[in-house]
C-alpha positions in Angstrom: 99.5 97.1 69.1 96.1 97.8 69.9 94.5 101.0 69.2 92.6 102.5 71.9 89.0 104.0 71.1 89.4 107.6 71.1 86.3 108.4 72.4 86.4 106.1 74.7 83.7 107.5 77.8 85.7 109.6 80.5 83.6 108.3 83.5 84.5 104.6 82.2 88.0 105.4 82.3 87.6 107.1 85.4 86.0 104.1 87.1 89.1 101.7 85.6 91.6 103.9 87.4 89.5 104.4 90.7 89.9 100.4 90.5 93.2 100.2 89.3 94.8 97.0 90.4 97.7 98.3 92.1 98.9 94.4 93.2 98.9 93.4 89.9 100.6 96.1 88.4 103.5 95.6 90.9 103.7 91.8 90.7 104.0 92.0 87.1 106.2 94.8 86.7 108.4 94.9 89.7 110.1 91.4 91.3 111.6 92.0 95.0 113.6 89.1 94.7 114.9 89.6 91.0 115.0 93.1 89.8 114.0 93.3 86.0 116.8 95.0 83.9 114.6 98.0 83.1 114.0 98.9 86.8 117.8 98.7 87.1 118.5 101.2 84.5 116.0 103.5 85.8 117.5 102.9 89.1 120.8 103.9 87.9 119.5 106.7 86.0 117.9 108.4 89.1 121.1 107.9 91.0 123.1 109.6 88.4 120.8 112.4 87.9 120.0 113.3 91.7 124.1 112.9 91.8 124.3 116.2 89.6 122.5 118.3 91.3 123.9 120.8 93.9 121.5 121.2 96.6 120.5 118.8 99.4 117.4 120.4 100.1 114.7 120.0 97.3 111.3 120.4 96.6 110.4 117.5 95.0 107.2 116.2 93.3 106.9 112.7 91.9 103.6 113.4 89.4 101.3 110.1 88.7 104.2 108.2 90.8 101.5 104.9 90.5 102.2 102.2 93.8 105.9 102.9 93.0 108.1 103.7 95.6 111.6 103.2 93.9 111.9 106.6 92.3 112.2 108.1 95.8 115.2 106.5 97.1 118.0 108.5 95.3 115.7 111.9 95.8 114.9 111.4 99.2 118.8 111.9 99.7 118.1 115.4 98.2 114.6 116.1 99.7 113.4 118.6 102.2 110.0 117.8 100.8 109.0 115.0 98.8 105.3 114.7 97.6 104.0 111.5 95.8 100.6 112.6 93.8 98.5 110.2 91.7 95.1 110.3 90.2 93.8 106.6 91.7 93.0 106.3 95.1 94.0 102.5 95.2 97.6 103.5 94.5 97.4 106.0 97.0 96.3 103.2 99.3 98.7 101.4 98.4 101.7 104.0 98.9 100.4 104.3 102.4 100.5 101.0 103.5 104.2 101.0 102.7 104.3 104.2 104.7 102.5 102.8 107.6 104.8 99.8 107.5 101.9 97.5 106.9 103.2 94.0 106.6 101.1 93.3 103.5 102.8 96.2 101.7 104.9 95.3 98.9 108.8 94.8 100.0 111.1 97.5 98.4 114.0 96.9 100.3 116.1 94.9 97.8 115.5 98.2 95.5 116.9 100.1 98.5 120.1 98.0 98.7 120.5 98.5 95.0 120.8 101.8 95.3 122.3 102.8 98.8 124.7 99.7 98.7 125.5 99.0 95.3 124.9 102.1 93.7 126.4 104.6 96.8 128.6 102.3 98.2 126.9 102.2 101.9 125.8 99.7 104.5 123.0 97.8 105.1 121.9 100.1 108.1 122.5 103.2 106.0 119.6 101.3 103.5 117.4 100.8 106.4 118.1 104.4 107.8 117.1 105.8 104.0 113.7 103.9 103.7 112.9 105.5 107.1 114.0 109.1 105.8 111.5 108.8 102.6 108.7 107.8 105.1 109.8 111.0 107.0 109.9 113.4 104.4 106.9 112.3 101.8 103.5 113.7 101.5 100.9 112.2 99.6 98.4 114.0 97.2 96.1 113.6 94.7 96.6 114.6 91.1 94.3 115.0 88.2 96.2 116.3 84.8 92.8 117.4 83.5 92.0 119.6 86.8 93.3 123.3 86.8 95.1 122.9 88.9 96.5 119.3 88.4 97.1 118.4 91.9 95.8 119.3 95.1 96.3 123.5 95.6 98.1 122.8 98.5 100.6 121.3 96.6 101.1 123.1 93.8 104.9 124.2 94.5 106.6 125.5 92.6 109.2 122.5 92.8 112.9 122.4 92.6 112.1 118.9 90.7 109.3 117.4 89.0 109.2 113.6 87.7 106.8 112.3 85.6 106.8 108.6 86.4 105.2 107.2 83.0 102.0 109.0 84.2 101.8 111.6 80.9 101.4 108.9 78.4 98.9 107.2 79.9 96.5 110.1 81.2 97.4 112.2 77.9 97.4 109.6 75.0 97.2 111.9 72.2 99.9 113.9 71.1 97.9 117.3 71.6 96.6 115.8 74.9 100.3 115.4 75.7 101.6 119.0 74.9 98.8 120.1 77.4 99.7 117.7 80.1 103.3 118.4 79.7 102.6 122.3 79.9 100.3 121.7 82.9 103.0 119.5 84.7 106.0 122.0 83.6 104.1 124.7 85.8 104.4 123.0 88.6 108.4 123.5 88.6 110.2 126.4 89.2 112.4 128.2 86.6 115.6 126.8 86.6 114.3 123.5 87.7 114.8 120.1 86.7 112.3 117.8 85.3 112.7 113.9 85.2 110.7 111.6 83.3 110.4 107.7 82.2 108.6 105.8 79.4 108.5 103.1 77.3 110.5 103.8 73.7 108.5 102.6 70.7 110.0 102.0 67.0 107.7 104.4 65.7 104.3 106.9 66.2 102.8 105.6 63.3 100.1 104.2 65.8 99.5 107.0 68.2 98.0 105.0 71.0 98.0 101.6 72.3 96.8 99.6 75.5 98.5 98.3 78.3 97.2 95.7 80.2 96.7 95.4 84.3 94.6 92.7 85.5 91.7 92.3 83.7 91.9 95.8 82.2 93.0 97.8 79.6 94.3 101.3 79.5 95.3 103.8 76.8 98.7 104.9 76.6 100.7 106.9 73.9 103.8 105.6 72.1 106.5 107.7 72.6 109.8 107.9 71.1 113.0 109.5 72.2 113.2 112.1 68.9 109.8 113.1 69.7 109.8 113.9 73.7 112.8 115.8 73.0 111.2 117.6 70.7 108.2 118.6 72.3 110.2 119.2 75.7 112.4 122.1 73.6 109.3 123.4 72.3 107.7 124.5 75.8 111.0 125.9 76.2 113.2 123.3 78.0 116.9 123.4 77.8 119.7 120.8 78.1 117.5 118.2 77.4 119.4 114.8 77.7 117.6 111.5 76.6 118.9 108.1 77.7 118.0 105.2 75.9 117.5 101.4 77.4 117.6 98.8 74.6 116.8 95.4 75.7 116.4 92.1 74.7 113.2 91.8 73.0 112.7 88.3 75.2 112.8 89.8 78.1 111.7 93.5 77.2 108.1 93.3 77.9 108.1 92.0 81.6 104.6 93.4 82.6 104.7 95.6 79.1 103.1 93.6 76.5 104.0 95.8 72.8 104.9 94.7 70.0 106.6 98.1 69.1 108.0 98.6 72.2 112.2 98.7 71.9 113.1 99.7 75.3 113.1 102.7 78.1 113.6 106.4 78.1 114.7 108.2 80.9 115.0 112.1 80.1 116.1 115.0 81.9 115.8 118.8 81.2 115.6 122.0 82.5 112.8 124.7 82.5 114.0 127.9 81.2 
């Protein structure tokens, strides 16, 4: 596992994210014809998490969504408002392509089929309708964890549900930065609201931060454990912290994430007091 330069120039990192290779990220992490096991775990986890929420008119924020649509498949059935936010304009452009039905956009239909048809037991027609529901309720926003507020002012919420799509560990790649970032994001959530997050799980945090590769670029990321995540959430006043772990076969584990100390995936839910 490579250790990033902790003194990495902020401007250089900013330039990297503005040229983030969204197409490579989707091609190497998601396969529209053969959904990876870790993605099936996440789709099932989102399905179960939203199934247990009482309301179907929720304000939902996906903070640091990347170029990824799949988090919203279950969420959209419960949303009156759904905000996708990301720091990288390249990722936002990729999302807008899908929203605008650009024929070159990534094909998320198999992922909708998995959730709507398989997990919810509904029809092909309803799977396609869910895609349109997502397009109808979504708004796209720019976010920056280092800014105050950490999202465009018109999107500060508060929200009933906030999702961290692996953004915090990447944007806040030291323990200190992570605690600060988590506090900022939780500030966008209503008291009593639900926080959901998914992150790669590592065997240890002895090496605090590593790097992951997208295209030809390397990006820093914090190596997290379920125990650490649960502890930090409780420290910041969250209750009902639930950590689900998905341990995968090392031969199929990486699937775009080449970390030698990675052991699986985490899906965490918690309630803000």
